[in-house]
C-alpha positions, 0 to 999 in steps of 0.5 A: 832298535827304535831308539837306535833308528831315532838317534841316527835320525836326529843326527843326519838332521843336524848335520844337513843343518849344519852344512847347509849353515856352513854353505850360506856362510861361505856365500855371504862371506865371499859376496861381502868380498867381492862387493867389498873388492868391486867398491875398491875397484870402482873408487880406483877406477873413478880417479884412474879410469882405463884407456879402455873404457867407453865414453859410455862407461866413463860417464857411468863411473862420473855419475856414480861418483857423484858424492866423492871428492870429483865434485870438489875438483870440478868446482875447484878447476872452474872457479879458481881462474875467476878469483883474483888478487887485489892489492889496494894501495893509499897514500896520505900525508904525514901531518908533521913532516908532510911526508907521504905515508904509504898504506897497502891491504890485499884481499881478494876479488871474483871476476863476474863477466868476461869484459873484467867487472870484478866484485869485491868487498868495500873494505877491500878497496875502501879509500884506495889511490891505486888498485892493482889486480892479479889473475890466477894466471898471474897477468896483472891489471889496474883497476878502475873503481865503479863504485861501492856500497857500505852498506853491504861492504860490497865493491865493483871494480873493472879491469880492460879485457875480453875473453876473462874467465868468469863465474856466474851467480848462483841463487844463493836462496837455494842454498841449504844449511848442510849444503858443501861449499868451497871458499876460494880466495888469497888468504895471508899472501897465499894465492889461488887458495881452495877450502872446503865445508859446510852452510852452517846457517843463514841469515846471520848477523854479526854487528860488523856494518854498525856505523852505517846507515841502512846496513844489511846484514843476513850472511851465509855462514860456513865452516870452509876455513877463510883468513886475512885476504880471502876477503872479497873471495868466492863462495861456491857450490859443488857446481861451481856457482857463485853463491855468496862473497866471503867477507869476515871471520868471527875470531879472537885471534884474528885468524880463522877459529871455525866460523866464516861469513859470506855476503849472499849472491843475490843481494851481492848481483842487485848492488852490483847491477846498481852500481854499474847503472847508476852510480850508487845503490838504488835502495828501497825503504820500507821506513820502518824500525824494526826488532826480532820477536822473542818467545816473551812477545810472542806471548804478549802479542797472542802469537802461536809461535816465535816468528816474525818481525816486529815494527817498534816504529815507522817513518811518517809518510814511508812505504809502510806508514802509507800502507797501514802498518803501525807500530807494534804489528809484527810483519810475518810474510813478505811476497809470499815469503816467511819472515824468521828474523830481522836479517831475513826481511832486511835482505828481503827488501834490500833486493828491491828498489824503489817503486817496487810493491810489497805483498805483506802480510802481519799480526794485529790485535790476534788476527792476521792481515794483509796490505800492499807497500811501495817502497820509497828511496832516501827521499821518501819518493820512489824516484831512481836516484843517480849518485855522483862519485867524483874523484873530488868528492871521494878524496874528501870521502863523500857521494852526493846527488842533486835534491830532487824536485819535491825536495826542493819545494819542500825545502824551499832551497837548492843545494846537494844532498850528502848520501854516504860519508866513508868511514875514516875520510876527511869529512867524516872526522867533521861529524857530518851525518848523511843527508846533510844538505850543502849550499855554499862552499867557501861562501859561494852558493851552490845549487848542483854537483857540478858547481859543488866538484867546481869549487872544491877543486877551485878551493885551497886546502881549506874549505867549508860547507855550509848548509843545513839538515831537513829534520833541525833547525838552523845551519851547520857548518863543517870546516876541514883541510882536503889534505 
């Protein structure tokens, strides 16, 4: 009898447990199904909001959809109207038959002010005789070249209008690896194309500006699809802020293969302000030759980490030399920013003008030391220098300026200093180098840029420059034809 009671009690307990288990399972499945349905409903309603929703409800849905495609849509809608198509035309005479040979290149640009200033790449408009701009709404304009900076591959052009759509600069320093970005431009003649990707790396050097003195390569690398024609276009974050100018791809085929590179907006902004205000970039120079720090070098000099930038040489009386920096010092920090690579240091200094002060921490003999350096210009002074970009100079491929009082005193001569020589230009073919000082044109002395321009215009096709370099003895003549 006791056995039967025990068996009945056991069966009853088992039945209760099974019942409770089934009930919980049903509730769990039901809640999961309800949750799945709710999520599906939310996604549908975010993309297709009912007309009876209040403004508050729509705002809540918008906030809940912050990680959906809505962000890309808003960023694209904000950015696309400010990205333009650029067509650059050049005309050259055939050497044998003197027939015009018309060259045409296309790219992109970004309107950065409502009155028509447009930033693009130098290689998009380099040596152009005529620049045409087509807006997203198909309005067409002729553009004027304001200035170029081959050392960063940035150019500034302008169209005449008002109330134009434009993009505001974002802070490229705050851009993070892994962050979503959009690339907007006109690849392969496909107008107003938007692609998406993430920031893959920062401060990339891909050695595309090797022929430029004082070059700066500190690119934002992304995996957003970029192709020929995207050059000069916009790289924006999901808020639609301009954080870079699309410039290059790394490819064996000439088409996108997974890597694209953009100039950081903070560097671009400084360059175009200089071009607008001075006609030339006011480049602050530290006066050092620098190399990366690898594992072996870190061990040799007693660093605990592989970090910083190695100084292999300094310019006599340059900013670094006067600040007490020496060869074999390792720069660790600049203005409280840790330095991990050569491109990082180049970008930081490239955003500063002559006369700017730097707080520098460096490693020497097993100790961390500090100093302050004042950046110099190319003439090794702290003055801001305006460069003339007259068409007569641009036609032969140079940018020039008057000699400073210090340079006249040092050399004992008057003349005109050549600051930049354009790649592929007439003057470049003579093998002239930057910092050449012109003292005469076809035997007639020139003491300033106005006189240089007058003599070039007054000359026939053949021109002979005579001049010198401050660091070399003797005179160096260069002969060429204007056309």
